[in-house]
C-alpha positions as CSV (number, residue, x, y, z in Angstrom):
1,M,-6.1,-5.8,-21.0
2,K,-4.0,-8.8,-20.4
3,A,-3.2,-9.8,-16.8
4,S,-0.7,-12.1,-15.1
5,K,-3.8,-13.9,-13.2
6,P,-7.0,-15.2,-14.5
7,Y,-10.1,-12.7,-14.1
8,F,-13.6,-13.3,-13.4
9,S,-16.5,-10.7,-13.3
10,H,-18.1,-9.9,-9.9
11,D,-21.7,-9.0,-9.9
12,I,-21.9,-5.5,-8.0
13,A,-25.6,-6.4,-6.9
14,A,-24.5,-10.0,-5.7
15,K,-25.6,-8.6,-1.9
16,T,-29.1,-8.0,-3.0
17,D,-29.4,-11.6,-4.6
18,Q,-32.2,-13.5,-2.6
19,K,-30.2,-16.3,-1.9
20,I,-27.4,-14.4,-0.4
21,I,-29.8,-12.4,1.7
22,R,-31.1,-15.8,3.1
23,L,-27.5,-16.6,3.7
24,F,-27.0,-13.4,5.7
25,F,-30.2,-14.0,7.6
26,D,-29.6,-17.5,8.5
27,F,-25.9,-16.8,9.9
28,R,-27.3,-14.0,11.9
29,K,-30.2,-16.2,13.2
30,T,-27.9,-19.1,14.3
31,K,-24.8,-17.1,15.6
32,N,-25.4,-18.2,19.2
33,E,-25.3,-21.8,17.9
34,I,-21.7,-21.4,16.6
35,S,-19.0,-22.6,18.7
36,E,-16.2,-20.0,19.5
37,T,-13.7,-21.8,17.7
38,V,-15.6,-21.9,14.5
39,S,-16.3,-18.1,15.0
40,R,-12.5,-17.4,15.2
41,D,-12.0,-19.4,12.0
42,L,-14.6,-17.3,10.3
43,I,-13.2,-13.9,11.3
44,S,-10.5,-13.5,8.5
45,H,-13.2,-14.7,6.1
46,A,-15.6,-12.3,7.3
47,A,-12.9,-9.5,6.8
48,Y,-12.5,-10.7,3.3
49,G,-16.4,-10.7,2.6
50,I,-16.7,-7.1,4.1
51,Y,-13.7,-5.9,1.7
52,W,-15.8,-7.3,-1.2
53,E,-18.9,-5.4,0.1
54,I,-16.9,-2.2,0.2
55,I,-15.8,-2.8,-3.5
56,E,-19.4,-3.3,-4.6
57,Y,-20.4,0.0,-2.8
58,L,-17.7,1.8,-4.4
59,H,-18.8,0.7,-7.9
60,E,-21.9,2.6,-7.7
61,N,-21.1,5.2,-5.0
62,K,-18.6,7.5,-3.7
63,L,-17.2,7.1,-0.2
64,Y,-15.9,10.0,1.6
65,V,-13.7,9.7,4.9
66,D,-16.3,11.3,7.0
67,E,-19.1,8.7,5.8
68,I,-17.6,5.9,7.4
69,D,-20.3,5.6,10.1
70,M,-23.2,5.6,7.4
71,L,-21.4,2.6,5.5
72,A,-20.8,0.7,8.8
73,D,-24.5,1.0,9.6
74,E,-25.4,0.2,6.1
75,L,-23.2,-3.1,6.3
76,R,-24.2,-3.7,10.0
77,V,-20.5,-3.7,10.9
78,D,-18.7,-1.9,13.7
79,T,-17.1,1.4,12.3
80,K,-13.7,0.5,13.6
81,I,-13.6,-2.7,11.4
82,I,-14.7,-0.7,8.3
83,K,-11.9,1.7,9.0
84,K,-9.3,-0.8,9.5
85,I,-10.0,-2.6,6.3
86,L,-10.2,0.9,4.4
87,E,-6.9,2.2,5.9
88,D,-4.5,-0.6,7.2
89,F,-3.7,-2.6,4.5
90,Q,-3.0,-0.4,1.5
91,L,-6.1,-1.8,-0.1
92,F,-7.6,1.7,-0.6
93,K,-6.3,5.4,-1.1
94,I,-7.6,8.6,0.1
95,I,-7.7,10.9,-2.5
96,D,-9.4,14.5,-1.9
97,G,-10.9,13.2,1.2
98,E,-12.5,10.2,-0.8
99,Y,-11.7,6.5,-0.7
100,V,-10.6,5.2,-4.0
101,S,-9.9,1.6,-5.0
102,E,-7.6,0.9,-8.0
103,R,-9.6,-2.3,-8.7
104,V,-12.8,-0.4,-9.0
105,I,-11.1,2.3,-11.2
106,R,-9.8,-0.5,-13.3
107,N,-13.1,-2.2,-13.6
108,L,-15.0,1.0,-14.4
109,K,-12.4,2.0,-17.1
110,L,-12.7,-1.4,-18.6
111,Q,-16.4,-1.1,-18.7
112,E,-16.2,2.2,-20.4
113,E,-13.8,0.9,-22.7
114,K,-16.0,-2.0,-23.8
115,S,-19.1,0.4,-24.1
116,E,-17.0,2.7,-26.2
117,K,-15.8,-0.2,-28.4
118,A,-19.3,-1.4,-28.8
119,R,-20.4,2.0,-30.0
120,R,-17.5,2.2,-32.5
121,S,-18.4,-1.3,-33.7
122,V,-22.0,-0.3,-34.5
123,A,-20.8,2.8,-36.0
124,N,-18.2,1.2,-38.3
125,R,-20.8,-1.2,-39.7
126,Y,-22.4,2.0,-41.4
127,K,-19.0,3.5,-42.8
128,N,-19.3,3.5,-46.5
129,K,-16.5,2.4,-48.9
130,N,-15.6,5.9,-49.9
131,E,-14.6,6.8,-46.2
132,S,-12.4,3.6,-45.9
133,K,-10.9,4.8,-49.3
134,E,-10.1,8.1,-48.0
135,Q,-8.7,6.9,-44.7
136,K,-6.3,4.8,-46.7
137,E,-5.3,7.8,-48.8
138,D,-4.4,9.7,-45.4
139,I,-2.3,6.7,-44.1
140,D,-0.5,6.7,-47.3
141,N,0.2,10.3,-47.4
142,S,1.2,10.2,-43.7
143,I,3.6,7.4,-44.6
144,K,5.1,9.3,-47.4
145,N,6.2,12.0,-44.7
146,Y,7.6,9.3,-42.6
147,N,10.5,10.8,-40.3
148,E,12.7,7.8,-39.3
149,E,14.8,10.2,-36.8
150,L,11.8,11.2,-35.1
151,V,10.4,7.6,-34.7
152,M,13.8,6.4,-33.5
153,S,13.7,9.1,-30.7
154,I,10.4,7.9,-29.5
155,I,11.4,4.4,-29.6
156,Q,14.6,5.3,-27.4
157,I,12.2,6.6,-24.8
158,Y,10.5,3.3,-24.9
159,N,13.7,1.2,-24.5
160,E,14.9,3.2,-21.6
161,K,11.7,2.9,-19.7
162,F,11.3,-0.7,-20.2
163,K,15.1,-1.5,-20.6
164,S,14.3,-3.1,-24.0
165,S,16.7,-3.3,-27.0
166,R,14.3,-5.4,-29.1
167,I,14.1,-4.4,-33.0
168,V,10.9,-2.6,-33.7
169,S,8.8,-3.8,-36.6
170,K,8.2,-1.5,-39.8
171,T,4.4,-1.6,-38.9
172,N,4.9,-0.3,-35.4
173,K,7.3,2.4,-36.7
174,E,4.7,3.6,-39.0
175,N,2.0,3.3,-36.4
176,I,4.1,5.4,-34.0
177,F,4.7,8.1,-36.6
178,K,1.0,8.2,-37.6
179,I,-0.2,8.6,-34.0
180,H,2.8,11.3,-33.5
181,S,1.7,13.3,-36.7
182,E,-2.3,13.1,-36.2
183,N,-2.5,14.0,-32.6
184,N,0.5,16.6,-32.9
185,L,2.2,14.9,-29.9
186,T,5.4,15.9,-28.2
187,L,8.3,13.7,-27.0
188,E,7.2,14.9,-23.6
189,I,3.9,13.2,-24.1
190,W,5.5,9.9,-25.3
191,E,7.6,10.0,-22.1
192,K,4.3,10.4,-20.1
193,V,2.8,7.5,-22.3
194,F,5.5,5.0,-21.4
195,S,5.9,6.1,-18.0
196,N,2.4,5.3,-17.0
197,A,2.3,2.1,-18.9
198,K,5.3,1.0,-16.8
199,R,3.8,2.2,-13.5
200,G,0.4,0.8,-14.3
201,W,1.9,-2.8,-14.9
202,D,4.5,-2.5,-11.9
203,I,2.5,-2.6,-8.9
204,K,4.4,-2.9,-5.4
205,D,6.5,-6.2,-5.6
206,K,4.4,-8.0,-7.9
207,K,4.9,-7.4,-11.5
208,N,2.3,-8.2,-13.8
209,V,2.8,-9.0,-17.6
210,K,4.9,-6.2,-19.1
211,P,2.8,-4.5,-21.6
212,S,3.9,-5.0,-25.4
213,L,4.5,-2.0,-27.7
214,D,1.5,-2.9,-29.7
215,L,-0.7,-2.7,-26.5
216,I,0.8,0.6,-25.7
217,L,0.2,1.9,-29.2
218,N,-3.4,0.8,-29.2
219,K,-4.0,2.4,-25.8
220,W,-1.8,5.4,-26.1
221,D,-4.5,7.9,-25.2
222,S,-5.4,6.3,-22.1
223,F,-1.7,5.7,-20.9
224,A,-1.4,9.7,-21.7
225,S,-3.8,10.4,-19.2
226,D,-2.6,11.7,-15.8
227,D,-5.2,9.6,-13.7
228,Y,-5.7,6.5,-16.0
229,F,-3.5,4.8,-13.6
230,L,-3.2,5.3,-9.8
231,A,-0.6,2.6,-9.2
232,P,2.3,3.4,-7.1
233,D,5.4,4.9,-8.5
234,R,7.8,1.9,-7.8
235,E,11.1,4.0,-7.9
236,A,9.4,6.7,-5.5
237,A,8.3,3.8,-3.1
238,A,11.5,2.2,-3.0
239,E,13.2,5.5,-2.3
240,L,10.7,6.2,0.5
241,E,11.2,2.6,1.9
242,K,14.9,3.1,1.7
243,Q,14.7,6.5,3.8
244,K,12.3,4.7,6.2
245,K,14.9,2.0,6.8
246,L,17.5,4.5,7.3
247,E,15.6,6.4,9.9
248,E,14.8,3.1,11.8
249,E,18.5,2.1,11.6
250,K,19.4,5.7,12.8
251,K,17.0,5.2,15.6
252,R,18.3,1.6,16.7
253,A,21.8,3.0,16.5
254,E,20.9,6.2,18.9
255,Q,19.0,3.7,21.2
256,A,21.9,1.6,21.3
257,E,24.2,4.4,22.1
258,E,21.9,5.6,24.7
259,A,22.0,2.2,26.5
260,R,25.7,2.1,26.1
261,L,26.1,5.3,27.9
262,Q,23.5,4.2,30.6
263,D,25.3,1.2,31.1
264,E,28.9,2.9,31.3
265,K,27.3,5.3,33.9
266,R,25.9,2.4,35.9
267,K,29.3,0.8,36.0
268,Q,31.0,4.2,37.0
269,D,28.5,4.5,39.8
270,Y,29.1,1.2,41.0
271,N,32.9,1.6,41.0
272,A,32.5,4.5,43.2
273,I,30.7,2.6,45.9
274,C,32.9,2.9,49.0
275,N,30.4,2.6,52.1
276,K,26.7,1.6,53.3
277,Q,25.2,4.7,52.3
278,S,26.7,5.0,48.9
279,A,25.7,1.3,48.2
280,L,22.2,2.1,49.3
281,N,22.0,5.0,47.0
282,Y,23.2,2.7,44.1
283,L,20.2,0.4,44.9
284,L,17.9,3.3,45.0
285,K,18.8,4.3,41.7
286,Y,19.3,1.1,39.9
287,C,17.2,-1.5,41.8
288,P,14.0,-1.6,39.6
289,I,11.7,-3.1,42.3
290,K,12.2,-2.2,46.0
291,R,10.1,-4.8,47.7
292,Q,11.6,-7.4,50.3
293,E,10.5,-10.4,48.1
294,F,12.4,-9.0,45.0
295,L,15.4,-7.6,46.9
296,V,16.3,-10.8,48.4
297,R,16.6,-12.5,45.0
298,N,18.7,-9.4,43.6
299,S,22.3,-10.5,42.8
300,T,23.6,-7.0,43.3
301,F,21.7,-6.4,46.6
302,K,23.2,-9.7,48.0
303,E,26.5,-8.7,47.0
304,L,26.4,-5.1,48.8
305,S,24.5,-6.1,51.6
306,E,27.2,-8.7,52.7
307,K,30.1,-6.4,51.6
308,Y,28.6,-3.3,53.7
309,H,26.6,-5.1,56.3
310,F,22.9,-4.1,55.8
311,S,19.8,-6.2,55.8
312,V,16.6,-6.1,53.5
313,M,14.8,-4.1,56.2
314,D,17.8,-1.7,56.3
315,A,17.4,-1.0,52.6
316,I,13.4,-0.7,52.6
317,N,13.6,1.8,55.5
318,Y,16.2,3.8,53.7
319,F,14.4,3.9,50.5
320,E,11.0,5.0,52.4
321,H,13.1,7.7,54.1
322,K,14.4,9.1,51.0
323,E,10.9,9.0,49.3
324,D,9.6,11.0,52.3
325,C,12.4,13.5,52.1
326,N,11.6,13.9,48.4
327,E,7.9,14.6,49.2
């Protein structure tokens, strides 16, 4: 499988390497000698390391939601940190109560394909010439019944999915017809094949190399599987994000309207002030901090106290009296 970034294998038993064990031991032993500044710098790298420890674990084990404590104990890491890495960054999914990693699924699938490919390679060494001749005759007979209209319908589905208009080679056309005929496929299955191929290679906002028609035809049975790719549906994700933004905009608009109404009510209450008592009632309602050191610096208090002739202590006594009455 081609990818847009270089790939390297990662030993799932790396943590049990004796040199790695020594590394863990040395850092635990000397942790008190590490300065606070260096410790802070290591935190993000530690999180990255824990992520890979989880990936290694998932290559050989299943991890259910209610087993986080067990894994945390195994890795000697606080449960909250494990839960944060598993759930806060879209690095893992929860399917049927089990944590799933697209990276692990992809790796296991590749291993399975390589094993199957090796098995087929050994088996092919012992195929006799008569079998090869029979296969060639089957292909020739299949091509004789070639249906151009059917093939073009399938190609149209491919072009619509990948927004392509390239001319399809004669070899690929014959291959499409051969796959379709030998496996009794339907146009609905081809729709699934091309949809899964597109979804599997369009992950979030990062597009990997678009699969060629050759690659899709070589792996058509994998792409036809409902669970081959667990990559998100970009269109559905985009619609969900759109709805989320609309809800956020609606909430902000409601908050702005509420603030506007509150400001308008405050202005109305201010304009209705006509004497000392109404001024004190206004301050009681809208003055956020009713202590002497804050009142003397409050511009509204200064303005009203000068206009209606009352002091800071007058206001504080009035506030306390009102509180006592409410009690």
